matplotlib code that plots the C-alpha trace (Angstrom):
import matplotlib.pyplot as plt

x = [-0.9, -1.4, -2.8, 0.5, 2.3, -0.3, 0.0, 3.8, 3.5, 1.3, 3.6, 6.5, 4.9, 3.9, 7.4, 8.9, 6.5, 7.4, 11.2, 11.3, 9.0, 5.3, 4.4, 1.2, -2.2, -4.7, -8.3, -11.3, -10.1, -6.8, -3.9, -0.7, 2.6, 5.3, 8.7, 10.2, 10.5, 8.6, 5.5, 2.0, -0.9, -4.5, -7.6, -10.9, -13.7, -13.5, -10.6, -6.9, -4.3, -0.5, 1.9, 5.1, 6.6, 9.9, 11.0, 12.0, 12.4, 10.4, 7.4, 6.2, 6.1, 3.4, 2.7, -0.5, -2.0, -5.7, -7.4, -10.0, -9.1, -7.8, -10.0, -7.9, -6.5, -9.3, -8.0, -8.8, -11.7, -10.6, -7.1, -5.8, -5.4, -2.1, -2.0, 0.9, 0.8, 3.2, 2.1, 3.8, 5.1, 2.4, -0.4, -2.7, -4.4, -7.4, -8.2, -11.7, -11.8, -15.2, -16.8, -17.9, -14.4, -11.5, -7.8, -6.2, -2.5, -0.6, 3.0, 4.9, 7.1, 10.3, 8.7, 10.2, 7.1, 3.5, 0.4, -2.6, -6.1, -9.3, -12.2, -15.9, -17.2, -20.1, -22.1, -21.8, -23.2, -22.5, -25.3, -27.5, -27.2]
y = [11.6, 15.4, 17.6, 19.4, 16.1, 15.1, 18.4, 18.1, 14.7, 15.9, 18.9, 16.6, 14.4, 17.5, 18.8, 15.5, 15.4, 18.9, 18.5, 15.2, 16.3, 15.7, 13.1, 14.8, 15.6, 12.9, 13.9, 11.6, 10.1, 8.7, 6.9, 8.7, 6.9, 7.8, 6.5, 5.6, 8.7, 10.8, 12.4, 12.2, 14.6, 13.5, 15.7, 14.0, 16.5, 17.6, 15.2, 15.6, 12.9, 13.0, 10.0, 8.4, 4.9, 3.1, 0.0, -2.6, -6.4, -6.5, -4.6, -1.0, 0.4, 3.0, 5.9, 7.9, 10.8, 11.6, 14.7, 17.4, 19.7, 23.0, 26.0, 29.2, 29.8, 28.0, 25.4, 21.8, 20.5, 16.8, 15.3, 13.7, 9.9, 8.3, 4.8, 2.5, -0.6, -3.0, -3.9, -6.8, -6.2, -6.8, -6.5, -3.6, -2.2, 0.1, 2.8, 4.1, 7.9, 8.1, 10.0, 7.2, 6.8, 4.5, 5.1, 2.0, 1.8, -0.8, -1.8, -2.4, -5.5, -5.2, -2.4, 0.2, 2.4, 2.7, 3.8, 5.3, 5.7, 7.1, 4.6, 5.0, 2.6, 0.4, -2.1, -5.6, -8.9, -12.3, -13.6, -16.5, -19.8]
z = [27.8, 28.2, 25.5, 25.2, 24.6, 21.9, 20.2, 20.2, 18.6, 15.9, 15.3, 15.1, 12.4, 10.4, 10.7, 9.5, 6.6, 5.6, 6.0, 4.1, 1.3, 1.1, -1.6, -2.5, -1.2, -2.0, -2.5, -2.7, -6.0, -7.2, -5.5, -4.3, -4.1, -1.6, -0.6, 2.8, 5.1, 2.5, 4.1, 2.7, 3.4, 2.9, 2.9, 3.4, 4.0, 7.6, 8.4, 7.6, 7.8, 7.6, 7.6, 6.6, 6.6, 7.2, 5.3, 7.8, 7.5, 4.2, 5.6, 5.5, 9.1, 8.7, 11.1, 10.4, 12.4, 11.7, 13.0, 12.2, 9.3, 10.7, 10.3, 10.5, 13.9, 15.8, 18.2, 17.6, 19.8, 19.6, 19.9, 16.7, 16.7, 15.8, 14.2, 13.6, 11.4, 10.0, 6.5, 4.7, 1.2, -1.4, 1.2, 2.2, 5.3, 5.6, 8.1, 8.7, 8.7, 10.4, 7.6, 5.2, 3.6, 4.2, 3.5, 1.9, 2.2, 0.0, 0.6, -2.7, -3.2, -1.3, 0.9, -1.5, -1.7, -0.6, -2.3, -0.5, -1.9, -0.4, -0.8, -0.3, 2.3, 1.3, 3.3, 2.1, 3.1, 1.6, -0.6, 0.8, -0.9]

ax = plt.figure().add_subplot(projection="3d")
ax.plot(x, y, z, "-o")
ax.set_aspect("equal")
plt.show()
């Protein structure tokens, strides 16, 4: 995929998010709820994510684009990554942002809404018996 095609895809997601109404900007704390086709904008240090979801067959069909936070008019040095996931109603999925944080998306019963929360990553091992 060419750089122009990737940039067009990111611009399209941003435009859809803007046109359909952005649910809110989540910071490092607190959960944000959003409805189908309602955009969400997430700021996490040097990373920025935008996304939306569709309700299909009892699941939330999530599309998420994660890239570097824009700094003025400077061009991005790395191409944003686009993720898609089908999350069953009542279940959640986590995405690693690469900066010690995860985004946890939860699909509400009936796939009528989603919540997203930024979580701090912690190493964990099961205790020995």
